[in-house]
Backbone as CSV, one residue per row, in Angstrom:
resi,resn,N_x,N_y,N_z,CA_x,CA_y,CA_z,C_x,C_y,C_z
1,UNK,2.820,-7.034,-39.107,1.915,-7.759,-39.937,1.807,-7.036,-41.282
2,UNK,1.788,-7.822,-42.383,1.783,-7.247,-43.738,0.490,-7.803,-44.419
3,UNK,-0.211,-6.957,-44.943,-1.504,-7.319,-45.775,-1.247,-6.884,-47.215
4,UNK,-1.395,-7.901,-48.085,-1.278,-7.610,-49.516,-2.682,-7.716,-50.186
5,UNK,-2.936,-6.681,-50.959,-4.258,-6.604,-51.667,-4.001,-6.683,-53.230
6,UNK,-4.530,-7.544,-53.844,-4.426,-7.730,-55.327,-5.780,-7.404,-55.957
7,UNK,-5.808,-6.378,-56.808,-7.027,-5.998,-57.520,-6.881,-6.481,-58.937
8,UNK,-7.807,-7.195,-59.460,-7.819,-7.702,-60.841,-9.090,-7.275,-61.546
9,UNK,-8.923,-6.700,-62.715,-10.136,-6.299,-63.593,-9.977,-7.094,-64.898
10,UNK,-11.154,-7.718,-65.242,-11.163,-8.522,-66.447,-12.227,-8.013,-67.409
11,UNK,-12.027,-8.196,-68.756,-13.074,-7.897,-69.697,-13.529,-9.285,-70.174
12,UNK,-14.905,-9.404,-70.092,-15.550,-10.681,-70.515,-16.161,-10.524,-71.819
13,UNK,-15.373,-10.753,-72.915,-15.858,-10.508,-74.256,-16.827,-11.549,-74.635
14,UNK,-17.933,-11.192,-75.264,-18.972,-12.153,-75.684,-19.949,-12.668,-74.653
15,UNK,-19.716,-12.091,-73.375,-20.591,-12.591,-72.309,-21.917,-11.824,-72.464
16,UNK,-23.098,-12.557,-72.229,-24.314,-11.865,-72.416,-25.254,-12.089,-71.235
17,UNK,-24.742,-12.467,-70.011,-25.622,-12.636,-68.893,-24.753,-12.559,-67.612
18,UNK,-25.445,-12.263,-66.584,-24.725,-12.277,-65.262,-24.459,-13.734,-64.887
19,UNK,-25.222,-14.712,-65.301,-25.003,-16.088,-65.047,-23.566,-16.485,-65.698
20,UNK,-23.339,-16.094,-66.878,-22.029,-16.300,-67.537,-20.884,-15.767,-66.750
21,UNK,-21.110,-14.437,-66.354,-20.151,-13.817,-65.490,-19.797,-14.499,-64.227
22,UNK,-20.889,-14.954,-63.551,-20.761,-15.669,-62.325,-19.921,-16.965,-62.477
23,UNK,-20.126,-17.648,-63.680,-19.423,-18.907,-63.904,-17.895,-18.587,-64.009
24,UNK,-17.533,-17.537,-64.728,-16.082,-17.156,-64.809,-15.564,-16.758,-63.502
25,UNK,-16.332,-15.949,-62.770,-15.885,-15.480,-61.399,-15.666,-16.605,-60.434
26,UNK,-16.597,-17.539,-60.347,-16.433,-18.696,-59.450,-15.202,-19.491,-59.823
27,UNK,-14.994,-19.709,-61.117,-13.899,-20.520,-61.486,-12.561,-19.770,-61.066
28,UNK,-12.425,-18.547,-61.444,-11.220,-17.831,-61.064,-11.019,-17.741,-59.502
29,UNK,-12.065,-17.479,-58.760,-11.980,-17.343,-57.327,-11.599,-18.704,-56.742
30,UNK,-12.160,-19.827,-57.224,-11.767,-21.093,-56.724,-10.307,-21.404,-56.940
31,UNK,-9.856,-21.099,-58.225,-8.439,-21.425,-58.548,-7.448,-20.594,-57.761
32,UNK,-7.812,-19.321,-57.455,-6.925,-18.523,-56.544,-6.959,-19.030,-55.107
33,UNK,-8.092,-19.382,-54.664,-8.151,-19.944,-53.216,-7.335,-21.250,-53.089
34,UNK,-7.591,-22.114,-54.039,-6.986,-23.465,-53.925,-5.411,-23.339,-54.154
35,UNK,-4.943,-22.575,-55.008,-3.528,-22.558,-55.336,-2.712,-21.646,-54.313
36,UNK,-3.329,-20.546,-53.935,-2.547,-19.534,-53.262,-3.023,-19.282,-51.779
37,UNK,-4.079,-19.915,-51.401,-4.643,-19.774,-50.036,-4.903,-18.319,-49.618
38,UNK,-5.590,-17.598,-50.610,-5.945,-16.188,-50.371,-7.444,-16.034,-50.224
39,UNK,-7.857,-14.944,-49.649,-9.362,-14.677,-49.603,-9.646,-13.828,-50.874
40,UNK,-10.708,-14.280,-51.556,-10.986,-13.612,-52.869,-12.509,-13.243,-52.842
41,UNK,-12.841,-12.083,-53.403,-14.200,-11.647,-53.540,-14.368,-10.694,-54.732
42,UNK,-15.576,-10.707,-55.313,-15.870,-9.755,-56.363,-16.197,-8.426,-55.626
43,UNK,-15.543,-7.323,-56.027,-15.575,-6.108,-55.292,-16.161,-4.911,-55.924
44,UNK,-16.434,-5.031,-57.233,-17.027,-3.843,-57.974,-17.636,-4.407,-59.301
45,UNK,-18.466,-3.533,-59.876,-19.034,-3.802,-61.201,-19.956,-5.013,-61.174
46,UNK,-20.610,-5.257,-59.979,-21.450,-6.480,-59.917,-22.566,-6.581,-60.901
47,UNK,-23.091,-5.435,-61.402,-24.227,-5.571,-62.258,-23.739,-5.512,-63.803
48,UNK,-22.493,-5.359,-64.001,-22.015,-5.271,-65.389,-21.817,-6.688,-65.957
49,UNK,-22.235,-7.012,-67.160,-22.101,-8.277,-67.729,-20.709,-8.577,-68.244
50,UNK,-20.044,-7.456,-68.762,-18.794,-7.610,-69.483,-17.525,-7.194,-68.668
51,UNK,-17.680,-6.870,-67.423,-16.550,-6.468,-66.565,-16.598,-7.211,-65.200
52,UNK,-15.458,-7.801,-64.805,-15.336,-8.514,-63.588,-14.199,-7.878,-62.768
53,UNK,-14.439,-7.532,-61.587,-13.382,-7.006,-60.681,-13.294,-7.902,-59.475
54,UNK,-12.176,-8.511,-59.247,-11.907,-9.319,-58.137,-10.781,-8.779,-57.208
55,UNK,-10.825,-8.994,-55.965,-9.738,-8.650,-55.073,-9.330,-9.945,-54.254
56,UNK,-8.070,-10.084,-54.169,-7.490,-11.248,-53.416,-6.617,-10.630,-52.293
57,UNK,-6.652,-11.166,-51.070,-5.984,-10.651,-49.982,-5.126,-11.776,-49.293
58,UNK,-3.830,-11.485,-48.991,-2.964,-12.331,-48.308,-2.357,-11.584,-47.060
59,UNK,-2.177,-12.356,-45.980,-1.523,-11.786,-44.782,-0.325,-12.586,-44.470
60,UNK,0.769,-11.876,-44.012,2.023,-12.555,-43.751,2.820,-11.658,-42.845
61,UNK,3.934,-12.109,-42.398,4.905,-11.273,-41.634,5.893,-10.654,-42.512
62,UNK,5.999,-11.057,-43.803,7.043,-10.679,-44.721,6.480,-10.054,-46.004
63,UNK,6.802,-8.810,-46.280,6.248,-8.092,-47.409,6.686,-8.710,-48.741
64,UNK,7.911,-9.202,-48.791,8.471,-9.804,-49.910,7.682,-11.102,-50.274
65,UNK,7.395,-11.901,-49.293,6.616,-13.107,-49.524,5.204,-12.796,-50.095
66,UNK,4.580,-11.776,-49.469,3.169,-11.400,-49.918,3.218,-10.921,-51.307
67,UNK,4.155,-10.021,-51.669,4.258,-9.500,-53.018,4.530,-10.594,-54.050
68,UNK,5.443,-11.504,-53.698,5.736,-12.646,-54.617,4.539,-13.529,-54.804
69,UNK,3.813,-13.878,-53.779,2.642,-14.661,-53.818,1.599,-14.054,-54.700
70,UNK,1.337,-12.820,-54.491,0.309,-12.104,-55.285,0.719,-11.952,-56.807
71,UNK,2.024,-11.758,-57.037,2.417,-11.669,-58.387,2.286,-13.046,-59.116
72,UNK,2.541,-14.116,-58.323,2.296,-15.481,-58.975,0.820,-15.628,-59.272
73,UNK,-0.032,-15.074,-58.446,-1.480,-15.098,-58.668,-1.816,-14.470,-59.925
74,UNK,-1.243,-13.255,-60.206,-1.479,-12.535,-61.407,-1.051,-13.372,-62.632
75,UNK,0.133,-13.965,-62.558,0.622,-14.781,-63.640,-0.282,-15.960,-63.922
76,UNK,-0.838,-16.527,-62.853,-1.761,-17.691,-63.015,-3.035,-17.305,-63.773
77,UNK,-3.634,-16.148,-63.349,-4.920,-15.778,-63.981,-4.739,-15.370,-65.420
78,UNK,-3.473,-14.760,-65.697,-3.199,-14.498,-67.126,-3.126,-15.746,-67.978
79,UNK,-2.530,-16.702,-67.399,-2.311,-17.999,-68.115,-3.596,-18.749,-68.251
80,UNK,-4.516,-18.603,-67.267,-5.812,-19.370,-67.256,-6.612,-18.954,-68.438
81,UNK,-6.577,-17.736,-68.950,-7.247,-17.272,-70.151,-8.704,-17.487,-70.131
82,UNK,-9.299,-17.380,-68.914,-10.803,-17.501,-68.878,-11.443,-16.160,-69.232
83,UNK,-10.700,-15.075,-69.100,-11.124,-13.692,-69.458,-9.864,-12.876,-69.626
84,UNK,-10.064,-11.761,-70.409,-8.864,-10.898,-70.666,-8.603,-9.971,-69.388
85,UNK,-7.390,-10.122,-68.852,-6.956,-9.298,-67.693,-6.596,-7.972,-68.318
86,UNK,-7.329,-6.853,-67.853,-7.104,-5.504,-68.416,-6.374,-4.644,-67.341
87,UNK,-6.443,-5.018,-66.060,-5.789,-4.221,-65.027,-5.478,-5.085,-63.807
88,UNK,-4.271,-4.948,-63.294,-3.979,-5.540,-62.047,-3.150,-4.584,-61.258
89,UNK,-3.289,-4.704,-59.908,-2.545,-3.797,-58.993,-2.351,-4.592,-57.700
90,UNK,-1.114,-4.479,-57.188,-0.740,-5.073,-55.915,-0.361,-3.927,-54.966
91,UNK,-1.104,-3.926,-53.813,-0.877,-2.965,-52.804,-0.411,-3.646,-51.507
92,UNK,0.629,-3.221,-50.901,1.165,-3.794,-49.683,0.949,-2.877,-48.540
93,UNK,0.240,-3.312,-47.517,-0.024,-2.503,-46.267,0.726,-3.092,-45.108
94,UNK,1.487,-2.274,-44.370,2.156,-2.701,-43.257,1.457,-2.133,-42.039
95,UNK,0.998,-3.103,-41.106,0.233,-2.724,-39.961,1.015,-2.878,-38.684
């Protein structure tokens, strides 16, 4: 079994409330879930108004498939332009 973990950090320029951050987070999470069938959650910096950190997880039997899926997810959030992507990392765990 292969587990892929994608960590995404966004800078929310001009955001002035947690409500605004939550709107961006919900939109990105829903897009990732709908398009890539991954589990997504906000994993850090919950109290910060201008930084959003999301993690997406995919499970498969093939590491190449998981890495490709998560890379497509990175490309999609960059193109969505809801927030500036400042950091992304894909980690593959073989269990």
